N, C-alpha and C positions, 0 to 999 in steps of 0.2 A: 699791173693787170687790173682791168675793170672788174669790180666786184658785182656779182649778180645778186640783187636783192630778191625778196619774196615775190614781188609783182613781176619783175622781169623773168623770174624762174617760171611763173605761171604762164606768161605770154609765150615764152620759148617752148614750154612743155606742151601747150595746147596747139601751137603751130606745128610742133613735131608730129602731132596726130594727123593733121591735114591742114591745108591752107585756110585761113579765115580772115575776115575783116575785124578790126578792133572791137566793134560793137558785139560781134559774135563771140569774141574772147570774153568780154565782160559778161555777156548773157550766160555763157557756159559756166563761168566761174560762179555766178549766182545760182544756177541750176544745180550745181554740184556742192553748194554750200561752202565753196572755197573762200568766199568773202567773209566768212566767220573768223578766219585766222590770217587772211591776207587783206590789207587795207586796199580798198578799191574805189576809184573815182574815174569817170570817163575822161576828164581833163588830164589827169595824170597819165592815164592809159595812152592817150594819143601822143602826149609828149615823149613818153617812154618808147613808143613804136618808132618815132622819128629818131630817137637816140640809137635804138637797136639797128635801124637801117643805116645810119651813119657809121656804125661800127662794123657793118657788113655781116651782121648775124641773121638778118632777115632781109627779104627783098620783095618788092611789089610784083605780082604776077598778072593781075588783071583788075578791071574795075567792073562793078555791076550796079544796076539801077533797079530799084523795086518801086514800080509805079511812079509817083511824083516825088519820091524821096531823092535827096542828093545822091550822086554817085558815091559808091564805097569802094575803097581800094582793098583788094585781097592780098594778104602777105603770106609768104612761105618761109620756112627756116632754111638757112644756107648750111652747107657742110661745116663751115666754121662755127656757125651758131649751134649746130647740133653737138659739135665737139665740146664747146664751152658749156652747154647744158649738161652733158654727161659728166664732165669734169666736176661741175658744181654739185651735181646730184651725189656723186661719190663722196665728196667732202661732207655734205650735209647728213648723209645716211651713216657714214662710218665714224665721223668725228664729233663727239659731244661738244656743243657750243656753250659758251657762257651766256646765260640768260639773266636778265634783270627783272625781277618780279616785285611788283608793288605789294603783293600779299606777303612775300617773304620779308620785305622791309617792315611792314606792319607787325609781323610776328616778332621781330627783333625787340619791339617795345610793348609787347602785349602785356607785360607785367605792370605797366604804368596805369592800366585800367583796373577798376575794382573787379574782384574775382567774379562776382555774379554777372557783371556786365560783359566781361570777356567771354564767359561761358555762353551767355545768351547770344552774343554776336557770332560766335563760332557755329552755334546751332542755326542761326539765321542764314549763315553762309551755306551750311550743309543743305538746308531746305531749298535755297535758291539753286544750288547745283543740281539737286534731284529734279527740280522743275525743268531745268535746262536739259537734263538727260531724257525726261519724258517728251519734251518738245522736239528734240533732235531725233529721238526714236521714231516719232510720228513722221517727221520730215523725211527721214531715210527710208521709211516704208513706201513713200511715194516714188522712190527711184528704182522701182523693180526692173526698169529697162536697162539699168547699168550693172555691170559686173561688180562683184565685191572689191576687186582690186582697184577699181576707179574711185572707190570711196574709202580706201584703207586708212587715210589720214583721219577721217571722221570717226572711224572705229577706235583709233588710238585716243583721240580727244575724249570720246565717251568713256573709255576705260580710265583715263586720267581724272575725269570728273567724278566717277564712282569712287576711286581711291581717295580723292581729296575730301569728298563728302563724308566717307567713312572715317577718315583721319580726323577731320574737324569735330565730328561727333564724339570720337574717342577721347580727344584732348579735352573737350567740354566736360565729359564725364569725369576725367581725372582732376580737373580743376574743382568741380563740384564736390568730389569725394575727398579732396585734400591730398591725394597721392602725388599731385604735381606741386612742388614748392612754389611759393609766391613771393614776389619782390626780390630785389637783389641789392647787395652792398655796392658802395661806390667803386670798388675794384672789379665789379662785374660778377662776383661769385654769389650764388643764391643763398638766401638765409630763410629759415622757416617763416611761415606767415604768422601773424600775431597770435592766433589761436594755438598753434603748435608751440610757440615760444612761451605762452602762458602755462601750458601743461608742463613744459620743462621746468619752469620756475617753481611750480607746485612740487615737482619731484625733488628739486634741490632743497626746498624748505623742509620737506619731509626727512631728507637725509640729514639736515642740520640738527633736527630734534633728536 
């Protein structure tokens, strides 16, 4: 079965609202900030539309001309395309998918950095996320003509940004305060950072006396 990727999902979803030409699909994605989480290029869009037509999931309905611009073909979703769209939506909403995050990969080796630098970088990430939150909040305010449901994915992204910014700040504070152990043994188990180890040595010396 052909897997429906994010861009194909967007094309089918927008055509399910009403027939459109590919440029209108791309324009609507941009207007709704969907291109923030779905990679978009017009070249890829037109190739994808051809593929969806070959699969029988969309069909051309008419052509239109705006002034001297080339004719544009308007497409509509077919019953099979709508069925595939709804099937894929059910999978995406109900079933957690395995996602590969470069941030998580970096966190796996955070201990390779000096403590002060690691904390500073986490604070830098938190600041960048909060700047994105403010920018998106302003952009979303411009979409007063859209219902909340049309932008529900942007709401989730904003909440995820807030959570990650708060989390990064909290971990930075734990690193700076010493409550988060630093460095690991070769077997992967954490051992105290040098300052903590020195304090333990002092205690052992005191016990020896």
